[in-house]
C-alpha positions as CSV (number, residue, x, y, z in Angstrom):
1,M,-74.0,70.3,56.9
2,E,-76.4,69.7,54.3
3,E,-75.3,68.0,50.8
4,Y,-76.5,70.2,47.9
5,N,-77.1,68.5,44.5
6,S,-75.1,70.0,41.5
7,G,-77.1,71.4,38.3
8,D,-79.7,73.9,38.3
9,E,-79.9,74.5,42.3
10,A,-76.2,75.7,41.9
11,V,-76.9,78.4,39.6
12,F,-77.9,81.8,40.8
13,N,-81.4,82.8,39.1
14,A,-81.9,86.8,39.5
15,D,-85.4,86.3,38.0
16,D,-86.6,84.2,40.8
17,V,-84.7,86.3,43.4
18,N,-86.5,89.6,42.2
19,I,-90.0,87.7,42.5
20,S,-89.2,86.4,45.9
21,V,-87.9,89.9,47.0
22,K,-90.9,92.0,45.8
23,E,-93.2,89.6,47.4
24,C,-91.4,90.2,50.6
25,I,-91.5,93.8,50.0
26,E,-95.2,94.0,49.4
27,G,-95.6,91.8,52.6
28,V,-93.8,94.4,54.9
29,I,-94.5,97.6,53.3
30,G,-97.8,96.7,51.5
31,G,-99.9,100.0,50.5
32,A,-98.6,102.0,53.4
33,D,-97.5,105.7,52.9
34,Y,-94.1,106.8,53.8
35,N,-93.5,107.0,57.6
36,Q,-90.2,108.0,59.0
37,S,-90.8,106.2,62.3
38,K,-91.4,102.8,60.6
39,V,-88.4,103.0,58.0
40,N,-86.0,101.0,60.5
41,Q,-88.9,98.6,61.1
42,W,-89.6,98.1,57.4
43,T,-86.0,97.8,56.2
44,A,-85.3,95.0,59.0
45,G,-88.4,93.2,57.9
46,I,-87.6,93.2,54.2
47,V,-84.2,91.8,54.8
48,Q,-85.1,89.3,57.2
49,H,-88.1,88.0,55.1
50,S,-85.7,88.1,52.1
51,L,-83.1,86.2,53.7
52,T,-85.8,83.6,55.0
53,H,-87.2,83.0,51.5
54,L,-83.7,82.7,50.1
55,V,-82.4,80.1,52.6
56,K,-85.6,78.0,52.3
57,Q,-84.8,77.5,48.6
58,G,-81.7,75.3,49.6
59,R,-79.5,76.5,47.1
60,P,-75.6,76.4,47.7
61,F,-75.1,80.2,48.5
62,K,-74.5,82.5,51.4
63,Y,-76.6,85.3,51.0
64,I,-76.2,89.2,51.7
65,V,-79.1,91.4,51.6
66,N,-79.2,95.3,52.1
67,C,-82.3,97.6,51.8
68,T,-82.7,101.1,51.2
69,I,-86.0,102.9,51.6
70,M,-86.1,106.6,50.5
71,Q,-89.2,109.1,50.7
72,K,-90.2,110.4,47.2
73,S,-89.1,114.1,47.4
74,G,-87.7,114.8,44.0
75,A,-84.2,114.2,45.1
76,G,-81.8,111.6,43.4
77,L,-80.8,108.2,44.6
78,H,-77.7,106.8,43.2
79,T,-76.1,103.4,44.3
80,A,-73.4,101.4,42.8
81,N,-71.4,98.1,44.0
82,S,-68.8,96.2,42.7
83,C,-67.7,92.4,43.4
84,Y,-64.7,90.5,42.9
85,W,-66.0,86.9,42.8
86,D,-66.5,83.9,40.7
87,T,-69.0,85.1,38.0
88,A,-69.8,81.4,36.9
89,A,-70.8,80.6,40.5
90,D,-71.9,83.8,42.4
91,G,-74.6,86.3,41.4
92,S,-76.2,89.5,42.6
93,C,-79.4,91.3,41.5
94,T,-81.0,94.6,42.4
95,V,-84.6,94.9,43.2
96,R,-86.4,98.4,42.7
97,W,-89.9,98.9,44.1
98,E,-92.1,102.0,44.3
99,N,-95.3,103.1,45.5
100,R,-96.6,106.7,45.5
101,T,-94.7,107.9,48.6
102,M,-91.3,106.1,48.6
103,Y,-88.8,104.0,47.0
104,C,-87.3,100.7,48.3
105,V,-84.1,99.6,46.7
106,V,-82.9,95.7,47.8
107,G,-79.6,94.4,46.9
108,V,-79.1,90.7,47.0
109,F,-75.6,89.1,46.8
110,A,-75.2,85.1,46.4
111,V,-71.9,83.6,47.0
112,A,-71.5,80.1,46.1
113,L,-70.2,77.7,49.0
């Protein structure tokens, strides 16, 4: 098992995660229009790329990533989550991305090892 340094590496940084996940979304979806037949491929790709980027950072966390893609149609989308954990060591963030035809919402949860 890898050894982790204490200090900054052990702190969840939601801003860094937000930037990384948005880059993953852009890399997978790019400028594409909503296409129902590609949504499963896009969500799987976004989750996989996000997890890969997070793990490569080498921080002492277990990660949980979920992704929702919704076509822009005027309908509402409401999501919520709740966690019972160590707020000093664990963290989460929600990344919202959109283009002219769809919304993408990615939730990242980081649980300290």
